[in-house]
C-alpha positions in Angstrom: -21.4 -37.0 5.6 -18.8 -35.9 8.2 -15.4 -37.7 8.2 -15.3 -40.7 10.5 -12.7 -39.1 12.8 -14.9 -36.0 13.3 -17.6 -35.7 15.9 -19.7 -33.2 14.1 -22.2 -32.6 16.9 -19.4 -31.8 19.3 -17.7 -29.6 16.7 -20.9 -27.6 16.2 -21.1 -27.0 19.9 -23.6 -24.2 20.9 -24.0 -22.9 17.3 -27.2 -23.6 15.3 -27.0 -27.1 14.0 -26.5 -27.7 10.3 -25.3 -30.7 8.3 -21.6 -31.2 7.8 -20.1 -29.3 4.8 -16.5 -29.3 3.7 -17.0 -25.5 3.1 -17.1 -25.1 6.9 -14.6 -27.7 8.2 -11.8 -28.3 8.4 -10.5 -24.9 7.1 -13.1 -22.3 6.1 -15.0 -22.2 9.4 -13.1 -18.9 10.0 -15.2 -17.2 7.3 -18.5 -18.1 8.9 -20.1 -15.8 11.5 -21.1 -18.7 13.8 -17.6 -20.0 14.1 -14.9 -17.5 13.2 -14.0 -13.8 12.9 -13.4 -13.4 9.2 -10.1 -12.0 7.9 -9.9 -9.6 10.9 -10.0 -12.4 13.4 -7.9 -14.8 11.4 -5.1 -12.6 9.9 -5.3 -9.0 11.1 -4.4 -10.2 14.6 -1.0 -11.1 13.1 -0.5 -8.6 10.3 -1.5 -5.6 12.3 0.6 -6.5 15.3 3.8 -4.7 14.2 2.0 -1.4 13.9 -0.1 -2.1 17.1 3.1 -2.2 19.1 5.3 0.3 17.2 2.6 3.0 17.0 1.5 2.4 20.6 -2.2 2.0 19.6 -3.0 0.3 22.9 -2.3 3.7 24.6 -5.1 5.5 22.6 -8.0 6.5 24.9 -10.5 5.9 22.1 -10.7 5.4 18.3 -13.2 5.3 15.5 -13.9 2.7 12.8 -15.2 3.4 9.3 -16.2 0.7 6.8 -14.8 2.2 3.6 -15.8 -0.6 1.3 -17.6 -3.9 1.8 -18.7 -6.5 -0.7 -20.4 -9.9 -0.5 -21.8 -9.6 3.0 -24.7 -11.9 4.0 -26.2 -13.3 7.2 -24.0 -16.4 7.3 -20.5 -15.4 6.3 -18.3 -12.4 6.6 -17.8 -10.1 3.6 -15.8 -11.4 0.7 -13.9 -8.1 0.6 -13.5 -5.2 3.0 -11.6 -2.0 3.4 -11.7 -0.6 7.0 -10.3 2.6 8.4 -9.3 3.0 12.0 -8.6 6.5 13.3 -6.5 6.9 16.5 -6.0 10.2 18.3 -2.6 11.3 19.7 -1.3 8.9 22.3 1.9 8.3 24.3 3.6 11.3 22.7 2.8 10.1 19.1 0.6 12.1 16.6 -2.8 11.0 15.3 -2.7 8.1 12.9 -5.1 6.5 10.3 -4.9 2.8 9.9 -6.4 1.0 6.9 -7.1 -2.8 6.6 -7.6 -4.5 3.3 -8.8 -8.1 2.7 -10.6 -10.3 0.3 -11.0 -10.6 -3.4 -13.7 -10.6 -6.2 -13.8 -11.6 -9.9 -12.5 -9.0 -12.3 -15.6 -8.0 -14.4 -13.4 -7.8 -17.6 -11.4 -11.0 -17.2 -13.1 -13.1 -14.6 -9.8 -13.6 -12.7 -9.7 -13.0 -9.0 -8.8 -9.4 -8.2 -7.3 -9.0 -4.7 -8.2 -6.0 -2.6 -4.9 -4.2 -1.9 -3.8 -0.6 -1.2 -2.2 1.0 -4.3 1.5 0.6 -4.6 3.4 3.7 -3.4 3.8 6.4 -6.1 7.1 6.0 -8.0 7.7 2.4 -6.7 9.5 0.5 -9.4 7.5 -2.4 -10.8 10.3 -5.0 -10.0 10.4 -4.0 -6.4 8.5 -6.5 -4.1 6.5 -5.2 -1.2 6.0 -7.2 1.9 6.3 -10.9 1.4 6.7 -10.9 -2.3 3.5 -8.9 -2.9 1.4 -11.4 -0.8 0.5 -10.2 2.7 2.2 -7.0 3.8 2.1 -3.6 5.5 2.9 0.0 4.5 4.0 2.6 7.0 3.6 6.1 5.6 5.6 8.3 7.9 6.8 11.9 8.2 10.1 11.2 6.3 9.7 8.0 4.3 7.5 5.0 3.4 8.4 1.6 4.8 7.1 -1.8 3.9 7.2 -5.0 6.0 6.2 -8.6 5.6 3.1 -10.4 6.9 4.3 -10.6 10.5 6.3 -7.4 10.4 9.5 -9.0 9.2 12.0 -7.5 6.8 11.0 -3.9 7.2 12.6 -1.7 4.5 12.3 1.7 2.8 10.4 2.1 -0.4 12.5 3.1 -3.4 11.6 5.4 -6.3 13.0 5.7 -9.8 15.5 8.6 -10.2 16.1 9.8 -13.8 19.4 11.3 -14.7 19.0 13.3 -18.0 21.3 15.9 -19.5 23.4 15.8 -16.3 20.4 16.7 -14.1 18.4 14.5 -11.8 14.6 14.3 -12.0 11.7 12.7 -10.2 8.7 11.8 -12.4 5.3 10.8 -11.1 4.0 8.0 -13.3 0.7 7.9 -11.5 -0.2 11.5 -11.2 -0.6 13.6 -8.1 0.3 10.8 -5.7 1.4 10.9 -2.1 5.1 11.8 -2.7 4.1 14.6 -5.1 1.8 16.2 -2.5 4.6 15.7 0.1 7.1 17.6 -2.0 4.7 20.5 -2.8 3.6 20.8 0.8 7.2 21.0 2.0 8.2 23.8 -0.5 10.2 21.5 -2.7 12.5 20.3 0.0 13.2 16.6 0.2 15.9 14.1 1.1 17.2 11.3 -1.1 18.7 8.3 0.7 21.1 5.8 -0.9 22.2 3.3 1.7 23.2 5.4 4.7 23.9 8.5 2.6 21.3 11.3 2.8 21.3 14.1 0.3 19.2 17.2 0.8 17.6 18.4 -2.4 15.5 21.3 -3.6 12.9 20.1 -6.1 11.5 22.5 -8.7 8.4 21.5 -10.6 8.5 21.8 -14.3 5.9 23.5 -16.5 4.1 21.1 -18.9 6.0 22.4 -22.0 9.3 21.8 -20.3 8.4 18.2 -19.4 8.4 16.8 -22.9 12.1 15.8 -23.3 12.2 14.6 -19.7 9.1 12.4 -20.1 10.6 11.0 -23.3 13.8 10.1 -21.5 11.8 8.7 -18.6 9.7 6.5 -20.9 12.8 5.3 -22.7 14.3 4.2 -19.4 11.3 3.0 -17.5 8.6 2.1 -20.0 8.5 -1.6 -19.0 7.6 -0.7 -15.4 5.4 2.4 -15.9 4.2 2.5 -19.5 0.7 1.4 -18.6 0.1 4.7 -16.9 0.9 6.9 -19.9 -2.2 6.3 -22.1 -0.3 4.6 -24.9 2.3 7.3 -25.1 5.9 6.1 -25.3 9.4 7.4 -26.1 8.7 7.2 -29.8 5.6 9.5 -29.6 5.6 13.0 -31.0 6.2 16.1 -28.9 2.5 16.9 -29.3 1.4 13.5 -28.0 3.7 13.7 -25.0 2.6 17.3 -24.3 -1.0 16.2 -24.3 -0.5 13.9 -21.3 2.2 16.0 -19.6 -0.3 17.6 -17.2 -1.1 14.2 -15.7 2.5 13.5 -14.7 4.3 16.0 -12.4 8.1 16.3 -13.0 10.6 17.8 -10.6 14.2 18.7 -11.3 16.5 18.3 -8.3 19.1 21.0 -7.5 21.6 20.9 -6.1 22.7 17.3 -5.9 25.7 16.9 -3.7 26.6 13.4 -5.0 25.5 11.9 -8.2 23.1 9.0 -7.6 22.8 6.4 -10.3 21.0 3.7 -8.3 17.4 3.9 -7.1 17.4 6.1 -4.0 14.8 6.3 -1.3 12.6 9.3 -1.3 12.0 11.0 2.1 9.7 14.0 2.5 7.2 15.2 5.1 4.0 13.3 4.4 0.6 15.0 3.9 -1.7 12.3 4.8 -1.9 8.8 6.3 -5.6 8.9 5.5 -7.9 11.1 3.5 -7.9 14.0 6.1 -4.7 13.5 8.1 -2.4 16.3 9.0 1.2 16.9 8.0 2.3 15.3 11.3 0.3 12.1 10.6 1.7 8.6 10.2 -0.3 6.2 8.1 -0.2 2.5 8.0 -1.9 0.1 5.6 -2.3 -3.6 5.6 -3.4 -6.1 3.0 -4.4 -9.7 3.3 -5.2 -10.7 -0.3 -5.7 -14.4 0.3 -6.0 -17.0 2.9 -2.6 -18.3 3.9 -2.9 -20.8 6.8 0.4 -21.3 8.8 -1.1 -23.2 11.7 -1.3 -19.9 13.6 -4.4 -21.0 15.5 -3.9 -24.7 15.6 -6.9 -25.4 13.4 
């Protein structure tokens, strides 16, 4: 039964008639193909706007779209979860760019809890650092010098920090999650990178350590950062034996930084030429990623 103040026949309009259902109105109509545009029509038009303007996507003569992942699609509603890749060619003096959109959620097979579809957090990002709007809706901009994150509507843009380890009077960068983006960046750039602390930029030469030389550094890293990154070390921690740490060393690249003009004790920002905005982007590419993990109506469409 439709609410007394709702003319259901008029609300249905030209769409195929069906009985009133609270799963359609007043809010969830946007998820139905007859009435809305799914997450792309509801939220992407806001979240992607910052990159649309700043990366001059409107100037592209053409672009391609690839559905990377899609779950829960049917003839009535939009998918429950999607990952979509947009590839734009060079335009308005800017290099090619790969743009990824993430939305939706599904139950975790192990726990039954809702698992939101999001891009992976940037490699080396401390666990206590919020991205976007407190890890809700947000964007990443993966550029040729640094990674930026911004809020749902492009607000509060800021650089992404990494954990710098100082051990035996040397500075180290450790990759908790393996051969991630920043690791490939440093290798591709011959070990050259910049560390930024506030407005101070320090040029560094990064030398990758052999597995056998990583053991004391990884032990110090786990002693300092275990609470944030321990889940990525297969149960190994600072109290593990040298043999146990050596067994997982190959999974975690370690770089010693030399020289360091000014000692940095806070978390700096890592800047290095990026290898990829998408899976096959060039070293000049800029990548941007968006996530809309849940519906968050802010009366954006007057519904």
